[in-house]
C-alpha positions in Angstrom: 9.5 -13.7 24.1 10.8 -14.9 20.8 14.1 -13.8 19.4 14.2 -12.3 15.9 15.5 -15.5 14.4 12.8 -17.6 16.1 10.2 -15.0 14.9 11.5 -15.1 11.4 11.3 -18.9 11.3 7.7 -18.7 12.7 6.7 -16.2 10.0 8.3 -18.3 7.3 6.1 -21.2 8.5 3.0 -19.0 8.4 3.9 -17.8 4.9 4.4 -21.4 3.7 1.1 -22.3 5.2 -0.7 -19.4 3.5 0.8 -20.5 0.2 -0.5 -24.0 0.7 -3.9 -22.9 1.7 -4.2 -20.5 -1.3 -3.1 -23.3 -3.6 -6.0 -25.4 -2.3 -8.4 -22.5 -2.7 -7.2 -21.9 -6.2 -7.9 -25.5 -7.1 -11.4 -25.1 -5.7 -11.8 -21.9 -7.8 -11.4 -23.9 -11.0 -14.3 -26.0 -9.9 -16.8 -23.3 -9.2 -19.5 -21.9 -11.6 -18.4 -19.2 -13.9 -20.4 -16.5 -12.1 -18.9 -17.3 -8.8 -15.4 -17.9 -10.3 -14.9 -14.2 -11.0 -15.7 -13.2 -7.4 -13.6 -16.1 -6.1 -10.6 -15.0 -8.2 -11.0 -11.4 -7.0 -10.9 -12.5 -3.4 -8.0 -14.8 -4.1 -6.1 -11.8 -5.5 -6.8 -9.8 -2.4 -5.6 -12.7 -0.2 -2.4 -13.0 -2.3 -1.8 -9.3 -1.8 -2.1 -9.7 2.0 0.3 -12.6 1.8 2.7 -10.5 -0.1 2.4 -7.8 2.6 3.4 -10.5 5.1 6.4 -11.4 3.0 7.5 -7.8 2.8 7.2 -7.4 6.6 9.2 -10.6 7.1 12.0 -9.2 4.9 11.9 -5.9 6.8 12.2 -7.8 10.1 15.2 -9.8 8.8 17.1 -6.5 8.1 15.8 -4.5 11.1 17.9 -3.2 13.9 17.4 -4.5 17.4 15.6 -1.3 18.3 13.2 -1.4 15.4 12.3 -5.1 15.0 9.8 -5.1 17.9 7.7 -2.4 16.1 7.9 -4.4 12.9 6.9 -7.5 14.8 3.7 -5.8 16.0 2.9 -4.6 12.5 3.5 -8.1 11.2 1.1 -9.5 13.7 -1.6 -7.0 12.6 -1.0 -8.2 9.0 -1.3 -11.8 10.1 -4.6 -11.2 11.9 -6.0 -9.3 8.9 -5.0 -12.2 6.7 -6.6 -14.8 9.0 -9.8 -12.8 9.1 -9.9 -12.5 5.3 -9.1 -16.1 4.8 -11.9 -17.1 7.3 -14.4 -14.9 5.4 -13.3 -16.3 2.1 -13.6 -19.9 3.3 -17.0 -19.4 4.8 -18.3 -17.7 1.7 -17.3 -20.4 -0.6 -18.0 -23.6 1.4 
């Protein structure tokens, strides 16, 4: 089982990876046709919102008590899984 500090470091890596992946997707968005670009941008906004939710969960974990951080960890994992699913759908739709 990970300690809180190890988990925070792991989540920070995930958030950094999300940012890098979204930067790549944003670059691709600029290359799409105008019709598809609007939909691409809407989905990118939704992905950024999910990433922001992950950032907020990470901040909550950093300040959580020993008793509450496990619950926050579970919630953060749910956010992570939802983000991965959304990102996978996004990628497959715009390949």
